[in-house]
Phi, psi and omega in degrees: 000312183301317179296324180292320184292319177297318180295319180296318176300317180294319175300317180294324177296315178299320177300317181295315177298318178299318178297318181294318180295314178299321176299317180297316180297315178296319179295320178295317178296320178300312178303314180294321181291320177299316181293327180281342184250349184237147175259150182230018179219179180245149176297138177248114179298165181298153184274153176305325183286355176271355172269100188268354183094357177267123185260104175245014179075217179209151176268133177243123175241140183228109179266146181293326179168178188229137174229153183307309185257347179095145173227190178302319185252338186254127181286137179286154183299321185289320179291318177300321179296322174298316177304306186293318181301319181291320176299316178298317179299327182271011171090006178289135170236146185277151176239167182253171176299327177295323176296319180296315178306308184287334173300323180271317187283319186237009176080016180305140177274144177250164174304153182299328180242073183270138186228129173250119181257134177229141175236118187276169171072353173062042184275144180294319180295329173301308181299318183297317188268328182283331188298320182293327175289325173301316180293317179303317184259009185050051180249154182244140181226159174258135173252116183262137182228163172258133186303322182288349177274349186294328181240014181284181180259010178272111190289353179282350181258146183290146177259165182307320183292323180290319178302318180295314181296328183300325186283351187299325183265000176086355181284343184230151162225167190258140174224181180219146171265002183118189181276321184214154168259113186210141188249136181234160175057045187268135176239150175274187186283351173258020176065028177268128184288126178250350175089223186239152188203155177280172184291336177291313179296316181303315183297323180286338184260354184310319180298338185251004184268163173251200184273354184276102175199173174207166175269163193302324183265004191262350184198172166297152164289133191232164179262187182291350177254011178072018178269141180299138179260000178224155179282171177304313183292323175296317176298315179299318181292319179300307181295319180292325174299326176293319178289326178292322176295316177301311182300321184289313185291326180286325179294313180298317190267330183240354179088349179192162171279129178305141183281345184256121183244136174243102186279137179257121306255137174266296178057029185228006185075007172218189191252027180176171180274003179215144188300314178298317178298319178301319180296320182292315180297318183297321178301314182290317182301316183290328180289314189267331193241155177277326182210162182217124172272103193261342188230160179224141176130320180254137187265341190259131173243139176227188188293340178287342177288153169272144182293347176256003177226049181281163182233152179219159177252141180252093179298135180283158185297340183256001183298121172294163186300322181289336173299311178301308183300320180301314182295321180290320178304313184290347175274359171132353179261080191285345189260025181287146176260129182272165178264129184251345176074226184299108184293324177299318178288321184296326180291347180274002182230150177260116184272097183283315183214151179073198186225133180249141178232129182249115183205150175047049175065026184221162167234130176257117182255101184269134181283157160295152181303130178064011183228222187223175174233142186217130177239140170238132180288123185283154166065021175225069188277349187228049177282127183234286178266104185219165172242136177238127176236133179200161171244126181265120187243005174292168180299151182299322180279107183142180185238128167239116193231143179237123181257130179237153180052039189271145171284161184303331178244027180053035175285340175212151178180167163242133186228147175230133182214152163265122182229107178052046177070026171243144169268119185237121172254142183208169177212156178223120187252201181301330183290342175087005180250132182284134181243127179280128180260336179190152183212114183244124172281116189287338171302312179291322179300324177284359180083025180246086184294156178286134177281173172277164180298323182295319182290325180289323175301316179294320180295314179300313180297323179295316182297319181299312179296325176295320178291312180297325177292317186294320184252030178294146182289340181206169184293326179296316176295317180299320181293318179297320180292323178292329175288323175293326178298313180296324176297317178294319179297334180277350181284147180276145176223112181294147176272169175301320182294331180273007172107000183278145179299146184279144180253123177246107181296146175288135182276114178290145178281357170275345184301118183281152185238151176203101181224130171272127179251139171231107188250126181235113179246114185221119181062236181254024184232140177237128177231140181230126173257138178239121184050043173085000180241144180289123180255321178229134182220130175065035179287135180276127179247147183261343181275104191259338186282154173293174180182194184269172179240129181239150170241138178224141169242144181221133177293135187264006190103173186288331173061205189244130169229127183295331183267005175063024176268111184279156177211143180235025178228148179227144179242116170274137179236118181245104186264140174061027186299121187222135179235133180228152173292148176250120178281103188295317186292327181260351178057050176207163182290146176246226183299141178278130180260329177199152173201141168280352181289135178288154174224163173061223185294325178294324176295317177304307182299318182299313182289324177297314180299319181300311181295321178298319177294322178296318180298314180294321181298316177300313182297314179289329177290336179282326187250353196299320182278326182293333184269005174265000000 
């Protein structure tokens, strides 16, 4: 009995200690979450001494939104922090809408590195996660909303009371994207007319759409032959009605119409895609707003700009920090300092072209605009029989290239590259001409053959009917769409083998890439494994002497973007890049010559930080909405 009592008391003590420990961990996580989600200071405007008398206008950046870890469209907090930190290091200070107004109306001078930040769509997660970064960098931002989201039932959008509260600490002011986000005159990629649709339907149809579409205020409503479906007066009433609704909802819910307007998208030097439409928009824009961001792509506004025809740049959610800086530099801020990351790793490479950043066991090689980026590994001049392992994470549309046995000026080499989702091996010898050794279409390598045009047309039509049925306004319409779906599914579509033309989808330059390469160059033979499988084997190479190792990223051209957002910078990403000698006689890897992989204490710190961030991501994702 005594032994049982002792055991029970010890067990109770262990339970108590475990409960105390769990309570401390939860309290610590709660404290971290509170610190990560709430601001405790006020925004401090730029100082008078930061106005130097140099007039360079101002940079305007507009982010789609912010998420803790990042998504396809929403930038993650750690990457946004990198963006804002680099801008702060380069002397950028934020300005307000009032500063912009006085810059144009009364000739007020701005700081030499003036920055206007905008966050579109009025998302709750944007406010939650961006606000702490604004506080950290003492930056000011605009939160732009759609009027019809202020009272909707979608919980991801901020409500009027939340918007008012956001402005209390001075880190935010209010702007608007308009009354509604709505798409008109939409065609699919086979030029089949789909009509008009809300953003939910549009998002589900995006994979099958082409570039032919418009926003609600940008054009006449049109039919499948591009003829207007409405008269001039009907168009004017429709657009005017939208602005009237905007005026009413913002006045009722917020007390006034936000003075800053971001029009979706004109980009034509006018306020719509047709002259009559533009005139109606312009009348309302000048009546309701102090300023209008009418264009996208170029980041700098100056005194030559009209306050109603301003431009902004919309950084994509995946842009590394140097991509952003390169774009701003090319818009006129030539003296920017780039971010190189791990200085120890950076010093082991010779940066020939572009800009390299070393972070997270990777090197991000950002091209110069319209050109390339090039790195040479130092102190390794005679690499001959080697194995290179790396994971290439740059976008599929573009070039990420590894040069082996290379001459100092690339007058000779053996090269392996990913080019527009193809694996390409090549060499350049004494004759000076590059010779292609092998070309593997990685779509086919993955076991995904190209469909015929007829098969793709049928697949697109099926997808459209499924989406229209799912989001039909009533059961009768849904039933009709399902009947149409059955009809489409019953149609015959010839395959390529049956003689139909092969369909090759256009590769978007936003398509993300992720490929593991294992390159083995031994004697006169080259073998390349992709994702653990042999893609090229035993290719004969003529470049036999040892040489240097180079990495290259190359801009592929403007390419295709379904959202029509052009870009002239490309980022090659080489993760875990490791070079080893290759033992030809034993046909296996030997001594390691170079690696981006961390070791020792640096590796320990990196893994602890990574796990800590994962824990924090989980905690914040659990409480982020409840704590607002």
